[in-house]
C-alpha positions as CSV (number, residue, x, y, z in Angstrom):
1,M,-68.6,12.8,50.5
2,T,-70.9,11.5,48.3
3,S,-73.9,9.3,49.5
4,T,-74.2,5.7,48.8
5,K,-76.9,6.5,46.1
6,Q,-74.6,8.5,44.1
7,R,-71.8,6.0,44.4
8,S,-74.1,3.0,43.4
9,A,-75.7,4.8,40.6
10,A,-72.2,5.4,39.0
11,R,-71.7,1.3,39.1
12,S,-74.9,0.4,38.0
13,P,-75.2,-1.3,34.8
14,S,-76.9,1.1,32.8
15,A,-74.3,3.8,33.9
16,L,-71.3,1.7,33.1
17,S,-73.0,1.0,29.5
18,D,-73.3,4.3,29.2
19,A,-69.9,5.2,30.0
20,W,-69.0,2.2,27.4
21,D,-71.1,3.7,24.3
22,R,-69.8,7.4,25.1
23,R,-66.3,6.1,24.8
24,T,-67.0,3.8,21.8
25,S,-68.7,6.8,19.8
26,L,-65.9,9.0,20.8
27,V,-63.1,6.6,19.3
28,K,-65.5,6.1,16.4
29,Q,-65.5,9.8,15.6
30,E,-61.7,10.4,15.9
31,L,-61.5,7.3,13.4
32,A,-63.8,8.9,11.1
33,A,-61.9,12.0,11.4
34,A,-58.4,10.4,10.7
35,S,-59.9,8.6,8.0
36,A,-61.7,11.8,6.3
37,A,-58.3,13.6,6.7
38,S,-56.2,10.6,5.0
39,D,-58.9,10.5,2.1
40,A,-58.6,14.0,1.5
41,K,-54.6,14.0,1.4
42,T,-54.9,11.0,-0.9
43,A,-57.2,12.9,-3.0
44,R,-55.2,16.4,-3.2
45,L,-52.0,13.7,-4.1
46,K,-53.7,12.3,-6.8
47,A,-55.1,15.4,-8.2
48,L,-51.1,16.8,-8.6
49,R,-50.0,13.3,-9.9
50,L,-52.4,13.5,-12.6
51,E,-51.9,17.3,-13.5
52,K,-48.1,16.7,-13.5
53,E,-48.6,13.6,-15.7
54,R,-50.8,15.8,-18.2
55,A,-47.9,18.3,-18.0
56,D,-45.5,15.7,-18.9
57,A,-47.5,14.7,-21.8
58,E,-47.9,18.0,-23.4
59,A,-44.3,18.9,-23.0
60,G,-43.5,15.4,-25.2
61,P,-40.3,13.4,-24.3
62,S,-37.6,15.6,-23.0
63,I,-34.4,13.3,-24.0
64,P,-35.1,11.4,-27.3
65,E,-35.0,7.7,-26.3
66,T,-31.7,5.9,-28.6
67,A,-30.9,2.4,-28.0
68,A,-27.7,1.5,-27.1
69,P,-25.7,-0.3,-29.7
70,V,-25.9,-3.9,-29.1
71,R,-22.3,-5.3,-28.4
72,K,-21.5,-8.7,-30.0
73,R,-20.2,-11.6,-27.5
74,V,-16.9,-12.7,-28.3
75,K,-16.5,-16.3,-27.7
76,R,-13.2,-17.0,-25.7
77,I,-11.5,-20.1,-26.0
78,V,-9.2,-21.0,-23.1
79,A,-6.9,-23.6,-23.7
């Protein structure tokens, strides 16, 4: 069994504050790691998109753009 000094030391304000600070720093580290992973993923996807856009621009348009013929509207008279 633990002595009363050990139990009171674990519940002292400084010990509680230290535990709170450790948990807070752990959460901040986890958030920073997740943010860094997200930033790396975004940078990789952006590089892939830019490379694809460059390749598409070099290849030129694959289908020539032709305007569809404009149909005249017929005015119908209903009696």
